[in-house]
C-alpha positions in Angstrom: 26.5 240.0 -129.1 27.8 236.4 -128.7 24.4 234.9 -129.3 23.8 237.2 -132.3 27.1 236.1 -133.9 26.1 232.5 -133.5 22.5 233.1 -134.9 23.6 234.8 -138.1 25.2 231.8 -139.7 22.2 229.7 -138.7 19.7 232.1 -140.3 21.8 232.2 -143.4 21.9 228.5 -143.5 18.1 228.2 -143.1 17.4 230.9 -145.8 19.9 229.6 -148.3 17.5 227.1 -150.0 15.1 230.0 -150.7 17.9 232.1 -151.9 19.1 229.4 -154.2 15.5 229.0 -155.6 15.2 232.7 -156.2 18.6 232.8 -157.9 17.7 229.8 -160.0 14.3 231.4 -161.0 16.1 234.5 -162.1 18.6 232.6 -164.2 16.3 229.9 -165.6 13.0 231.9 -165.8 12.2 230.5 -169.3 12.2 227.0 -167.9 10.0 227.9 -165.0 7.7 229.7 -167.4 7.3 226.4 -169.4 6.6 224.6 -166.1 3.7 227.0 -165.3 1.0 225.6 -167.7 1.2 222.0 -166.5 1.4 223.2 -162.9 -1.8 225.3 -163.4 -3.4 222.3 -165.2 -2.9 220.0 -162.2 -3.9 222.7 -159.7 -7.2 223.5 -161.5 -8.2 220.0 -162.8 -6.7 217.7 -160.2 -6.3 219.4 -156.8 -9.0 222.0 -156.8 -11.8 219.4 -157.5 -10.7 217.6 -154.3 -12.7 220.3 -152.5 -15.9 218.7 -153.8 -15.1 215.3 -152.4 -16.8 216.4 -149.2 -20.2 215.9 -150.8 -19.6 212.2 -150.4 -20.3 212.8 -146.7 -23.2 215.2 -147.3 -26.8 215.1 -148.6 -25.9 217.4 -151.5 -28.4 219.8 -153.0 -27.4 222.2 -155.8 -29.7 224.9 -154.4 -27.9 224.7 -151.0 -24.4 224.4 -152.4 -21.5 222.3 -151.0 -21.2 224.4 -147.8 -25.0 224.5 -147.1 -25.7 220.8 -147.6 -26.3 218.7 -144.6 -23.6 216.3 -143.3 -24.8 212.6 -143.3 -21.5 210.8 -142.5 -20.9 207.4 -144.2 -24.5 206.7 -145.2 -23.7 206.8 -149.0 -20.9 204.4 -148.5 -23.1 202.0 -146.6 -25.8 202.2 -149.3 -23.2 201.4 -151.9 -21.9 198.4 -149.9 -25.5 197.1 -149.5 -26.4 197.8 -153.1 -27.3 194.9 -155.4 -24.8 196.4 -157.9 -21.8 196.4 -155.5 -20.5 192.9 -156.1 -21.2 193.1 -159.9 -19.4 196.4 -160.5 -16.4 195.7 -158.2 -15.8 192.2 -159.5 -16.2 193.3 -163.2 -13.8 196.2 -162.6 -11.2 194.0 -161.0 -11.5 191.2 -163.5 -11.1 193.5 -166.5 -8.2 195.4 -164.9 -6.3 192.2 -164.0 -7.1 190.7 -167.4 -5.7 193.8 -169.0 -2.5 193.8 -166.9 -1.8 190.0 -167.3 -2.2 190.1 -171.1 -1.5 193.8 -171.9 1.5 194.6 -169.7 4.0 192.0 -171.2 2.8 192.8 -174.8 4.8 196.1 -175.3 7.9 194.5 -173.6 7.8 191.6 -176.0 7.1 193.9 -179.0 10.1 196.2 -178.0 12.4 193.2 -177.7 11.4 191.9 -181.1 11.7 195.4 -182.7 15.2 195.7 -181.1 16.4 192.5 -182.7 15.5 193.6 -186.3 18.6 194.0 -188.4 17.2 196.5 -190.9 16.8 199.9 -189.3 14.5 201.0 -192.1 12.1 198.1 -191.7 12.3 198.7 -187.9 11.1 202.3 -188.4 8.3 201.2 -190.7 7.0 198.6 -188.2 7.2 201.2 -185.3 5.2 203.8 -187.3 2.6 201.2 -188.3 2.2 200.0 -184.7 1.8 203.6 -183.4 -1.2 204.3 -185.7 -4.0 202.5 -183.8 -3.2 204.5 -180.6 -4.4 207.7 -182.3 -7.8 206.2 -183.3 -10.5 207.7 -181.1 -12.5 205.3 -178.8 -15.7 206.1 -180.8 -14.1 205.1 -184.1 -12.4 202.1 -182.4 -15.7 200.7 -181.1 -17.3 201.3 -184.5 -14.5 199.2 -186.1 -15.1 196.5 -183.5 -18.9 196.4 -184.2 -18.2 196.3 -188.0 -15.7 193.5 -187.7 -17.8 191.4 -185.3 -21.2 192.0 -187.0 -23.2 188.7 -187.1 -24.4 189.2 -190.7 -21.6 190.9 -192.8 -18.7 191.1 -190.2 -15.3 190.0 -191.4 -14.8 187.6 -188.5 -18.1 185.9 -189.1 -17.5 185.7 -192.8 -14.3 183.9 -192.1 -16.0 181.6 -189.6 -18.7 180.9 -192.3 -16.0 179.6 -194.7 -15.6 176.6 -192.3 -19.3 175.9 -192.2 -20.0 177.4 -188.7 -23.0 179.5 -187.8 -22.5 183.3 -187.2 -21.7 184.4 -183.6 -23.3 187.5 -182.1 -20.1 188.5 -180.3 -21.3 191.8 -178.8 -24.4 190.1 -177.4 -22.5 187.4 -175.7 -21.7 188.4 -172.1 -18.9 185.9 -171.8 -16.9 187.4 -174.7 -17.1 191.0 -173.6 -14.0 191.1 -171.4 -11.9 189.3 -174.1 -13.1 191.7 -176.8 -12.4 194.7 -174.7 -8.9 193.6 -173.5 -7.6 192.2 -176.8 -8.8 195.2 -178.8 -7.1 197.4 -176.2 -3.8 195.5 -176.6 -4.0 195.9 -180.4 -4.6 199.6 -180.0 -2.0 200.5 -177.4 0.9 198.0 -177.7 2.9 200.0 -180.2 2.6 203.2 -178.3 3.4 201.6 -174.9 6.5 200.0 -176.4 8.1 203.4 -177.1 9.6 203.7 -173.6 11.0 200.2 -173.7 12.5 200.7 -177.1 14.1 203.9 -175.8 15.6 202.0 -172.8 16.9 199.2 -175.1 18.7 201.8 -177.2 20.9 202.6 -174.2 22.4 199.1 -173.9 26.1 199.0 -174.3 26.9 197.4 -177.6 30.3 196.2 -176.3 28.4 194.0 -173.8 26.4 192.5 -176.7 29.5 191.9 -178.8 31.2 190.2 -175.8 28.2 187.9 -175.4 28.3 187.1 -179.1 32.0 186.3 -178.9 31.3 184.0 -175.9 28.8 182.1 -178.0 25.5 183.4 -176.7 22.7 183.0 -179.2 19.9 185.6 -179.8 17.6 184.2 -177.1 20.3 184.1 -174.6 21.3 187.7 -175.3 17.6 188.7 -174.8 17.2 186.8 -171.6 20.5 187.7 -169.9 21.2 191.2 -171.3 18.1 193.0 -172.8 15.5 191.7 -170.4 17.4 192.5 -167.1 18.1 196.0 -168.6 14.4 196.6 -169.0 13.4 195.3 -165.6 13.7 198.5 -163.5 11.6 200.4 -166.0 9.1 197.6 -166.2 8.7 197.4 -162.4 8.0 201.1 -162.2 5.4 200.9 -164.9 3.9 197.8 -163.3 3.5 199.7 -160.0 1.7 202.5 -161.8 -0.6 200.0 -163.6 -1.4 198.2 -160.3 -2.3 201.6 -158.8 -5.0 202.0 -161.5 -6.4 198.5 -161.1 -9.8 199.9 -160.0 -9.9 202.6 -162.7 -11.2 200.9 -165.9 -11.7 203.5 -168.7 -15.3 204.7 -169.0 -15.7 205.7 -172.7 -14.9 202.4 -174.5 -16.8 200.2 -172.1 -19.8 202.5 -172.2 -19.9 202.5 -176.0 -19.6 198.7 -176.1 -22.2 198.2 -173.4 -25.7 197.0 -174.1 -28.6 195.5 -172.1 -27.5 191.9 -173.0 -23.9 192.1 -171.9 -24.5 194.4 -168.9 -23.9 191.6 -166.4 -20.2 191.4 -167.4 -19.6 195.0 -168.7 -21.0 197.1 -165.8 -18.0 198.6 -164.0 -17.6 201.3 -161.3 -17.1 204.1 -163.8 -20.3 203.3 -165.8 -22.2 202.8 -162.5 -21.0 206.3 -161.3 -22.2 207.7 -164.6 -25.7 206.3 -164.3 -26.0 207.5 -160.7 -24.3 210.9 -161.0 -25.6 212.2 -164.4 -28.7 210.1 -165.2 -30.2 209.8 -161.7 -28.5 213.0 -160.4 -27.4 211.3 -157.1 -24.3 213.4 -156.8 -23.4 212.5 -153.2 -23.8 208.8 -153.8 -21.8 208.7 -157.0 -19.1 210.8 -155.3 -18.9 208.3 -152.5 -18.5 205.5 -155.0 -15.8 207.3 -156.8 -14.0 208.1 -153.6 -14.1 204.5 -152.5 -12.6 203.6 -155.9 -9.7 206.1 -155.4 -9.0 204.9 -151.9 -8.7 201.3 -153.0 -6.3 202.4 -155.8 -4.2 204.3 -153.4 -3.9 201.4 -151.0 -3.0 199.0 -153.8 -0.4 201.4 -155.0 1.3 201.6 -151.6 1.2 197.8 -151.1 2.6 197.0 -154.6 5.3 199.6 -154.2 6.3 198.2 -150.9 6.5 194.6 -152.3 8.5 195.8 -155.3 10.9 197.7 -153.0 11.6 194.5 -151.0 11.9 192.1 -153.9 13.6 194.1 -156.6 14.9 197.3 -154.8 13.1 199.3 -157.4 10.2 201.5 -156.4 8.5 204.8 -156.8 9.6 206.1 -153.4 
């Protein structure tokens, strides 16, 4: 009896979190119902496909299925590391990603700071709405605009260059210009939309702090440097960690549409290589191995950058 009296409180203590969850679900069932669709989305499209990752270690045949295919170990990884395309695809992927982060990551921060300093709220809203618009252009239309603007014969850029007596430039057939065209057009398309979160953060700054800085004689640049920018830093660090975790994941669609046989040396990345192998050559196991390698590298970089951020700024994902 003594033991049982001691055990009851312990059992109640252990079961209390589940009781609280059940009670919360009964009271807040509409909120849990709203949570169900995104939860199902991630389960079906993100977690369930992980079952198929095992074909990276198998000689997959559709007729045999995933379970019936023969295990081959790390052969597909070895073939990728020894491939003539390994160095080209990995280097291009890293260069484009780093280029995008170096130029593209500060752009929305700078834009948000500039928007925040506008005196006219009406003009501020107009600028914001105009800057959001490019984000909603599809990648197919975006690449079409790039081709039209950079066309050697009647393109707007070459017409402008011709005014100064220079010869037209075939931008899309110049391998050395591919990365700059890709990154700069991406910055133009996404800066306004990416700045939304920073604009929202800046809206939370205490106006009394700004007024005190004005009274102390701080000019606009000093207020930005000592008040606005430090206020943005925790959010910026979190977003930078997430960006670093995707350093090996360059988008497929835009690069594929901009790609041609002339610029292939600088435009071929891991995602386009996987597409050629997986869909065009039907080498499903090999392409899965390449994709898994890509994901593992991203995961390692995410952990390293998160650890560095935690030590230096005390801001991290976990």
